[in-house]
Rosetta silent file (secondary structure, phi, psi, omega in degrees, C-alpha in Angstrom):
SEQUENCE: MVLLTPEGGSCAVRLARGAVEHAILDTSGPAGDLAPIFREKRGVFVTLTEQGNLRGCIGFPYPVMPLGDAIREAAVAAALQDPRFPPVRGSELPAITIEVTVLSVPQKLACDPADRPSHVEVGRHGLIVQGMGTSGLLLPQVATEYGWDSTTFLDHTCTKAGLPGRCWTKKGVEVLTFEGQIFHEGRS
SCORE:     score description
SCORE:     0.000 S_00000001
   1 L     0.000  128.622  174.060  -15.152  -19.295   46.752 S_00000001
   2 L   -75.350  124.419 -176.926  -13.945  -20.031   50.271 S_00000001
   3 L   -81.022  150.354  171.600  -15.667  -17.517   52.530 S_00000001
   4 L   -76.828  147.429  174.065  -13.951  -15.485   55.189 S_00000001
   5 L   -74.960  166.522  173.787  -15.074  -16.139   58.735 S_00000001
   6 H   -55.917  -36.836  177.586  -16.589  -13.257   60.733 S_00000001
   7 H   -66.372  -40.053  176.949  -13.174  -12.928   62.418 S_00000001
   8 H   -63.619  -38.115  177.349  -11.510  -12.812   59.002 S_00000001
   9 H   -65.449  -41.684  176.634  -13.947  -10.114   57.932 S_00000001
  10 H   -62.574  -39.694  178.011  -13.177   -8.054   61.025 S_00000001
  11 H   -63.963  -40.686  179.678   -9.481   -8.473   60.284 S_00000001
  12 H   -60.705  -42.733  179.973  -10.052   -7.324   56.678 S_00000001
  13 H   -67.902  -42.077  177.390  -11.755   -4.138   57.877 S_00000001
  14 H   -62.976  -38.416  178.703   -9.028   -3.462   60.477 S_00000001
  15 H   -62.946  -43.830  178.554   -6.392   -4.021   57.795 S_00000001
  16 H   -63.752  -46.611  179.363   -8.095   -1.487   55.504 S_00000001
  17 H   -59.557  -46.083 -179.559   -8.456    1.060   58.345 S_00000001
  18 H   -61.689  -39.745  179.974   -4.805    0.607   59.337 S_00000001
  19 H   -66.085  -41.367  179.005   -3.613    1.076   55.762 S_00000001
  20 H   -64.949  -47.295  179.812   -5.632    4.291   55.368 S_00000001
  21 H   -62.686  -39.557  178.210   -4.397    5.706   58.692 S_00000001
  22 H   -61.826  -44.125 -177.394   -0.822    4.760   57.843 S_00000001
  23 H   -69.566  -36.278 -174.716   -1.045    6.511   54.458 S_00000001
  24 H   -90.968  -41.225 -175.029   -2.741    9.660   55.763 S_00000001
  25 H  -100.911   -4.828 -177.369   -1.360   10.054   59.287 S_00000001
  26 L    57.639   40.277  175.077    1.989    8.327   58.735 S_00000001
  27 L   -84.125  174.122  175.744    1.308    6.008   61.668 S_00000001
  28 L   -66.298  143.955 -177.786    2.873    2.581   61.936 S_00000001
  29 L   -69.587  166.376  177.879    1.350    0.182   59.435 S_00000001
  30 L   -57.193  133.199 -176.930   -0.978   -2.661   60.337 S_00000001
  31 L  -113.156  171.021  174.524    0.956   -5.317   62.202 S_00000001
  32 L   102.016  157.802  177.920    0.464   -8.972   62.971 S_00000001
  33 L   -79.506  140.016  177.753    0.245  -12.214   61.106 S_00000001
  34 L   -98.560  150.662  176.419   -2.693  -12.660   58.791 S_00000001
  35 L   -60.231  155.095 -177.691   -4.634  -15.894   58.393 S_00000001
  36 H   -54.421  -30.820 -178.934   -3.654  -18.023   55.377 S_00000001
  37 H   -60.132  -26.194  179.648   -6.754  -16.900   53.440 S_00000001
  38 H   -75.536   -7.321  175.259   -5.190  -13.421   53.191 S_00000001
  39 H   -95.147   -8.425  177.464   -2.363  -14.928   51.117 S_00000001
  40 L   -77.901  143.568  176.509   -4.825  -16.243   48.510 S_00000001
  41 E   -72.849  125.878 -179.004   -5.304  -14.135   45.392 S_00000001
  42 L  -144.163  152.133  168.983   -8.730  -12.500   45.563 S_00000001
  43 E   -82.620  149.056 -178.295  -10.596   -9.603   44.057 S_00000001
  44 E  -157.760  149.340  171.049  -11.634   -6.944   46.555 S_00000001
  45 E  -127.540  143.181  173.944  -13.145   -3.467   46.785 S_00000001
  46 E  -117.237  126.933 -178.790  -12.825   -1.023   49.651 S_00000001
  47 E  -115.463  131.930  176.377  -15.586    1.552   50.053 S_00000001
  48 E  -111.177  134.091  174.214  -15.326    4.634   52.260 S_00000001
  49 E  -127.608  153.309  176.948  -18.397    6.539   53.397 S_00000001
  50 E  -132.190  114.581 -176.731  -18.771    9.694   55.446 S_00000001
  51 L    53.609   41.894  176.993  -22.131   10.222   57.151 S_00000001
  52 L    82.045   -4.796 -179.723  -23.663    7.680   54.760 S_00000001
  53 E  -101.452  139.816  178.412  -22.304    9.371   51.616 S_00000001
  54 E   -56.986  134.282  179.794  -19.784    7.743   49.309 S_00000001
  55 E  -124.402  -11.842  177.421  -16.284    9.147   49.916 S_00000001
  56 E   169.290  144.555  177.008  -14.213    6.723   47.856 S_00000001
  57 E  -156.835  117.219 -179.325  -14.379    3.250   46.340 S_00000001
  58 E  -142.434  149.980  177.119  -11.535    1.475   44.573 S_00000001
  59 E  -170.843 -169.916 -178.572  -10.695   -2.162   44.096 S_00000001
  60 E  -125.985  108.681 -177.180   -9.535   -5.064   42.025 S_00000001
  61 L   -68.967  -23.812 -177.772  -12.292   -7.058   40.309 S_00000001
  62 L  -112.509  155.547 -179.101   -9.967   -9.957   39.509 S_00000001
  63 L   -78.061   82.327 -175.233   -7.683  -11.977   41.798 S_00000001
  64 L  -101.043  -10.471  179.629   -4.385  -10.361   40.782 S_00000001
  65 L  -155.048  165.387  178.012   -2.651  -10.277   44.172 S_00000001
  66 E   -57.560  143.743 -175.060   -2.921  -11.760   47.671 S_00000001
  67 H   -53.711  -44.169  179.961   -6.031  -10.563   49.508 S_00000001
  68 H   -58.298  -45.254  178.218   -4.072   -8.819   52.281 S_00000001
  69 H   -66.190  -41.232 -179.270   -2.083   -6.783   49.762 S_00000001
  70 H   -63.435  -40.361  178.429   -5.179   -6.068   47.681 S_00000001
  71 H   -62.336  -47.976 -179.784   -7.057   -4.759   50.732 S_00000001
  72 H   -58.584  -50.075 -176.977   -4.187   -2.442   51.677 S_00000001
  73 H   -64.586  -42.561 -179.535   -3.762   -1.090   48.142 S_00000001
  74 H   -66.448  -38.734 -179.678   -7.493   -0.660   47.527 S_00000001
  75 H   -63.471  -46.862 -179.854   -8.009    1.086   50.883 S_00000001
  76 H   -65.499  -41.838  179.180   -5.245    3.614   50.266 S_00000001
  77 H   -65.054  -39.411  178.577   -6.411    4.200   46.683 S_00000001
  78 H   -62.723  -37.079 -178.708  -10.029    4.692   47.836 S_00000001
  79 H   -77.633  -35.271 -170.171   -8.859    7.292   50.352 S_00000001
  80 H  -117.324  -16.615 -170.267   -6.345    9.139   48.205 S_00000001
  81 L  -127.456    3.053  177.382   -6.829    8.353   44.515 S_00000001
  82 L   -66.747  117.082 -173.737  -10.537    8.016   43.706 S_00000001
  83 L   -66.030  -11.943 -179.633  -10.824   10.620   40.918 S_00000001
  84 L   -81.155  -12.722 -173.190  -14.397   11.496   41.948 S_00000001
  85 L  -137.843  154.633  170.800  -13.290   12.946   45.306 S_00000001
  86 L   -70.747  158.763  178.482  -10.489   14.986   46.844 S_00000001
  87 L   -58.131  144.455  176.545   -8.080   12.957   49.003 S_00000001
  88 L   -65.956  135.980  176.984   -9.336   12.126   52.492 S_00000001
  89 L   -96.923  155.685  179.573   -7.811   14.401   55.128 S_00000001
  90 H   -55.340  -36.885 -178.849   -6.691   13.257   58.553 S_00000001
  91 H   -66.511  -19.337  179.669   -9.398   15.346   60.203 S_00000001
  92 H   -83.977  -21.365 -170.476  -12.038   13.318   58.318 S_00000001
  93 H   -52.937  -41.036  179.825  -10.856    9.888   59.494 S_00000001
  94 H   -62.257  -25.443 -178.894  -13.036    9.677   62.634 S_00000001
  95 H   -93.106   -5.899 -178.460  -16.146   10.203   60.480 S_00000001
  96 E   -84.865  133.998  173.241  -15.116    7.714   57.751 S_00000001
  97 E  -111.615  139.579 -175.408  -16.658    4.242   57.777 S_00000001
  98 E  -111.322  137.824  175.443  -14.936    1.431   55.898 S_00000001
  99 E  -128.089  134.296  177.501  -16.531   -1.457   54.014 S_00000001
 100 E  -116.938  127.475  177.006  -14.561   -4.329   52.451 S_00000001
 101 E  -116.983  114.504  178.674  -16.141   -6.494   49.748 S_00000001
 102 E   -92.443  127.221 -170.337  -14.260   -9.700   48.909 S_00000001
 103 E  -101.947  149.610  165.224  -15.207  -10.887   45.416 S_00000001
 104 L   -79.757  168.735  178.954  -15.661  -14.197   43.678 S_00000001
 105 L   -72.073  128.338  179.179  -14.070  -14.492   40.241 S_00000001
 106 L   -59.944  139.706 -179.915  -16.285  -12.733   37.641 S_00000001
 107 E  -123.776  134.568  179.417  -18.077  -15.113   35.253 S_00000001
 108 E   -68.378  135.169  173.985  -19.434  -14.209   31.825 S_00000001
 109 L   -70.488  119.628 -177.948  -23.208  -14.528   31.488 S_00000001
 110 L  -102.221   74.826  178.340  -23.685  -17.288   28.919 S_00000001
 111 L  -153.025  169.856  175.945  -27.144  -16.458   27.611 S_00000001
 112 L   -63.416  139.489 -178.885  -28.824  -14.469   24.888 S_00000001
 113 H   -51.589  -35.709 -179.667  -28.478  -10.725   25.596 S_00000001
 114 H   -66.135  -23.389 -178.411  -32.261  -10.337   25.847 S_00000001
 115 H   -91.823   -0.611 -175.344  -32.315  -12.927   28.672 S_00000001
 116 H   -56.228  -42.220 -179.569  -29.630  -11.234   30.797 S_00000001
 117 H   -57.670  -33.751 -178.935  -32.040   -9.660   33.327 S_00000001
 118 H   -76.028  -10.450  178.035  -33.411  -13.099   34.252 S_00000001
 119 H  -103.022    0.674  179.005  -29.860  -14.323   34.988 S_00000001
 120 L  -105.487  121.473  178.808  -28.952  -11.421   37.303 S_00000001
 121 L  -100.314  108.918  177.733  -29.933  -11.873   40.954 S_00000001
 122 L   -65.082  135.013 -177.146  -30.270   -8.536   42.730 S_00000001
 123 L    93.493  -17.998  178.282  -28.719   -8.770   46.182 S_00000001
 124 L  -113.826  -44.934 -174.164  -26.437  -11.601   45.140 S_00000001
 125 E   -96.687  142.396  161.080  -24.678  -10.514   41.949 S_00000001
 126 E   -99.262  163.881 -176.147  -22.386   -7.630   41.176 S_00000001
 127 E  -128.927  146.205  168.374  -22.004   -6.706   37.522 S_00000001
 128 E  -126.453  128.341  173.686  -19.277   -5.858   35.054 S_00000001
 129 E  -112.553  128.673  179.986  -20.226   -4.578   31.599 S_00000001
 130 E  -128.520  132.743  175.522  -17.472   -4.623   28.958 S_00000001
 131 E   167.304  160.833  178.109  -17.657   -3.394   25.407 S_00000001
 132 L    54.168   34.597  175.614  -16.843   -0.680   22.913 S_00000001
 133 L    79.938   13.753 -178.817  -13.414   -0.234   24.487 S_00000001
 134 E  -146.168  170.933  176.548  -14.611    0.444   28.035 S_00000001
 135 E  -152.050  160.555  177.363  -15.994   -1.269   31.119 S_00000001
 136 E  -146.291  151.640 -177.207  -17.911   -0.498   34.289 S_00000001
 137 E  -135.519  138.397  169.599  -18.521   -2.326   37.555 S_00000001
 138 E  -129.753  133.760 -179.296  -21.133   -2.058   40.284 S_00000001
 139 L   -70.674  157.976 -177.804  -20.904   -4.048   43.517 S_00000001
 140 H   -56.626  -36.195 -175.454  -23.780   -6.339   44.575 S_00000001
 141 H   -70.839  -17.505 -176.840  -24.900   -4.040   47.386 S_00000001
 142 H   -64.518  -47.928 -178.476  -25.491   -1.086   45.026 S_00000001
 143 H   -62.450  -38.690  179.458  -28.664   -2.485   43.435 S_00000001
 144 H   -66.511  -44.627 -178.626  -30.060   -3.382   46.855 S_00000001
 145 H   -60.325  -35.160 -177.842  -29.267    0.050   48.322 S_00000001
 146 H   -96.561   -3.807  179.338  -31.122    1.795   45.491 S_00000001
 147 L    70.603   30.963 -178.238  -33.975   -0.716   45.191 S_00000001
 148 L   -80.125  151.297  166.626  -33.206   -1.528   41.552 S_00000001
 149 L   -88.825  177.806 -174.046  -34.521   -4.519   39.631 S_00000001
 150 H   -65.164  -35.508  179.258  -32.124   -6.511   37.430 S_00000001
 151 H   -66.014  -44.605  178.588  -32.883   -4.481   34.273 S_00000001
 152 H   -64.145  -39.178  177.662  -32.231   -1.176   36.036 S_00000001
 153 H   -60.865  -45.969  177.442  -29.047   -2.647   37.544 S_00000001
 154 H   -60.837  -45.080  179.075  -27.833   -3.625   34.066 S_00000001
 155 H   -58.100  -46.767 -177.838  -28.690   -0.154   32.724 S_00000001
 156 H   -68.089  -31.078  177.194  -26.784    1.605   35.513 S_00000001
 157 H   -69.664  -36.697  173.943  -23.741   -0.638   35.039 S_00000001
 158 H   -60.757  -46.437  179.536  -23.708    0.342   31.361 S_00000001
 159 H   -60.435  -41.063  178.104  -23.891    3.995   32.392 S_00000001
 160 H   -59.451  -32.889  177.863  -21.012    3.452   34.846 S_00000001
 161 L   -78.746   -4.376 -177.458  -18.997    2.176   31.861 S_00000001
 162 L    81.285   20.735 -178.135  -19.825    5.370   29.956 S_00000001
 163 L  -110.373  164.019  176.268  -22.094    3.456   27.599 S_00000001
 164 L   -63.424  149.232 -174.586  -25.788    3.899   26.726 S_00000001
 165 L   -53.545  -37.895 -177.180  -28.143    2.336   29.286 S_00000001
 166 L   -96.206   19.826 -178.100  -29.414   -0.511   27.137 S_00000001
 167 H   -61.176  -23.915 -179.697  -26.008   -1.499   25.760 S_00000001
 168 H   -63.323  -13.789  179.011  -26.337   -4.838   27.611 S_00000001
 169 H   -82.759   -7.985 -177.294  -28.841   -5.912   24.915 S_00000001
 170 L   -88.058  140.578  179.648  -26.089   -5.860   22.270 S_00000001
 171 L   -64.929  -30.065 -178.621  -24.234   -9.052   21.324 S_00000001
 172 L   -79.483   -0.873  179.610  -20.862   -7.227   21.250 S_00000001
 173 L  -107.459  127.916  178.666  -21.180   -6.215   24.905 S_00000001
 174 E   -94.095  143.090  172.928  -20.194   -8.717   27.596 S_00000001
 175 E  -122.026  127.440  177.534  -21.882   -8.907   30.987 S_00000001
 176 E  -117.923  147.020  175.431  -20.122  -10.660   33.839 S_00000001
 177 E  -116.263  155.540  174.043  -21.483  -11.429   37.294 S_00000001
 178 E  -150.681  166.077  175.945  -19.673  -11.951   40.569 S_00000001
 179 E  -115.390  159.878 -178.619  -20.595  -12.320   44.210 S_00000001
 180 E  -137.608  138.600  172.999  -19.252  -10.396   47.157 S_00000001
 181 E  -100.508  117.850 -168.498  -18.788  -11.073   50.828 S_00000001
 182 E  -105.307  130.909  177.908  -19.338   -7.722   52.544 S_00000001
 183 E  -127.776  131.281 -179.330  -17.783   -6.610   55.830 S_00000001
 184 E  -112.142  152.457  171.381  -18.497   -3.260   57.525 S_00000001
 185 L   -60.645  133.732  176.977  -16.688   -1.504   60.316 S_00000001
 186 L    86.318   -7.849  175.853  -18.391   -2.344   63.595 S_00000001
 187 E  -154.977  158.489 -179.056  -20.183   -5.438   62.275 S_00000001
 188 L  -110.058    0.000    0.000  -19.310   -8.590   60.330 S_00000001
């Protein structure tokens, strides 16, 4: 995966902020030419927090559209369509902090299910668990924020998918890993 530069990361965060403000306040949309990397198809998640608490997180795990478009769409969806939260109001915007995570393409773990914890690197990998007609995803930073080991991370990703915690031990359940380049408002 070609990494974004610190300037590219700052641009990604500004793009997300501009898209959210445009959608909520009906301001003019983000302007300006984007670097060529923003025309590459990439997976991305946009996370909104308010006073350190999650306020919305939506994204695209796979590279289905150009990064610039994906950032805009994910940012607006995180602010207005995350089913876990009411839509962000304009009065909340000054207290909202934005984080953009640009993803590598998810790769299936090619090992015996019992060996999956030894193939998951906490702090480096994000996880997708797929099986039994559902899936769940947790970004790489989640395990680090909660101090989880790889087994606990796998369990929580199963739970996020609505599956039992140890479902990752089953052969019919797929586990995919990906990496993320994380950019926060105010720092790169």
